[in-house]
C-alpha positions in Angstrom: 0.0 0.0 0.0 1.2 3.6 -0.7 1.0 4.4 3.0 3.6 1.8 3.7 6.0 3.3 1.2 8.0 5.3 3.6 10.7 6.5 1.1 8.2 7.6 -1.3 6.1 9.3 1.4 9.5 11.1 2.7 9.8 12.4 -0.8 6.2 13.6 -1.0 6.2 15.3 2.5 9.5 17.0 2.1 8.3 18.4 -1.3 4.9 19.6 0.4 7.1 21.3 3.1 8.7 23.4 0.5 5.4 25.3 0.1 4.0 25.3 3.6 1.6 28.1 2.8 -0.6 25.7 0.7 -0.8 23.0 3.3 -3.8 22.7 5.6 -1.7 21.8 8.5 2.0 22.0 7.9 2.7 20.7 11.5 0.9 17.5 10.7 2.7 17.3 7.3 6.1 17.6 9.3 4.9 14.9 12.1 4.1 12.7 9.1 7.4 13.1 7.6 9.1 12.3 11.1 7.0 9.1 11.2 8.1 8.1 7.6 11.7 8.6 8.7 11.2 6.5 11.8 10.0 3.8 9.8 13.1 3.8 7.7 15.0 3.8 11.0 16.4 7.4 10.2 16.0 8.0 14.0 18.2 11.3 14.2 16.3 12.9 11.3 12.8 11.6 12.7 13.5 13.4 16.0 14.5 16.4 14.3 11.4 16.7 12.3 9.2 15.8 15.2 10.6 18.4 17.6 10.2 20.9 14.8 6.6 20.0 14.7 6.3 20.4 18.6 7.8 23.9 18.3 4.7 24.9 16.5 2.2 22.8 18.5 3.8 21.7 22.0 0.8 19.7 23.0 0.2 17.8 19.6 -0.7 14.2 20.7 0.6 12.6 17.4 3.9 14.3 17.4 4.8 13.8 21.1 3.7 10.0 20.8 5.9 9.7 17.6 8.6 11.5 19.3 8.5 9.1 22.2 8.6 6.0 20.0 11.8 7.5 18.5 13.3 7.8 21.9 12.1 4.3 22.9 13.8 3.0 19.6 17.0 4.8 20.8 16.5 3.4 24.2 16.5 6.8 25.7 14.2 5.5 28.4 13.8 8.8 30.4 12.9 10.8 27.5 10.4 8.3 26.1 8.7 7.8 29.5 8.2 11.5 29.8 6.5 12.0 26.5 4.4 8.7 26.7 3.3 9.9 30.3 2.2 13.4 28.9 0.2 11.8 25.9 -1.1 9.2 28.5 -2.1 11.6 30.8 -3.8 13.9 28.4 -7.4 12.6 27.9 -7.8 14.6 24.7 -5.3 12.3 23.1 -7.0 9.0 24.2 -3.8 7.1 23.3 -4.1 3.5 24.6 -0.8 2.9 22.5 1.0 5.7 24.7 -0.1 3.9 27.8 1.2 0.6 26.4 4.6 2.0 25.6 4.7 3.9 28.9 4.3 0.4 30.5 7.0 -1.0 28.5 9.2 1.9 29.2 8.8 1.8 32.9 9.7 -2.0 32.8 12.8 -1.1 30.9 13.5 1.5 33.7 13.0 -1.1 36.3 9.9 0.9 37.7 7.5 -1.9 38.3 4.9 0.1 40.2 4.8 2.6 37.5 4.6 0.0 35.0 1.6 -1.3 36.8 0.0 2.2 36.7 0.6 2.6 33.0 -0.8 -1.1 32.5 -4.0 -0.1 34.4 -4.3 3.1 32.4 -3.9 1.1 29.1 -6.6 -1.4 30.3 -9.1 1.3 31.5 -9.2 3.0 28.0 -10.5 0.1 26.0 -10.4 -3.2 27.9 -11.2 -5.3 24.9 -8.8 -3.8 22.4 -5.9 -5.6 20.8 -3.8 -3.2 22.6 -5.3 -4.1 26.0 -4.6 -7.6 25.1 -0.8 -6.5 24.7 -0.9 -4.8 28.0 -2.0 -7.9 29.8 0.3 -10.2 28.1 3.4 -8.2 28.3 2.7 -6.2 31.5 4.1 -6.7 35.2 
């Protein structure tokens, strides 16, 4: 599918960002570019694009979650935990995935009680979802 063709997505998104005035949401376009880079394991570039997006919209759920995923992939547990926690705590985000990754990050940090809290938050959002099943299976 074209959505999984991250190198092509990267090209289109970079081109789109050359004319930001024509974009409905340049910040989201930049967050999508960061995600395309993340999926190509270009973690340094991905982090840069996502941080640029957050300069314009610091509370943007998508950009914060994606930057946290970059930090998680880089094993920067403290930075990842801080962002996953922020997204998980923000009820407007409603991100069960953020709670799941927060749980996994807290386990990497050796913080079992915090991992349990994140697991409980994950299960509370949508108890019957696939992500909830992952939280149950992989949690403390």
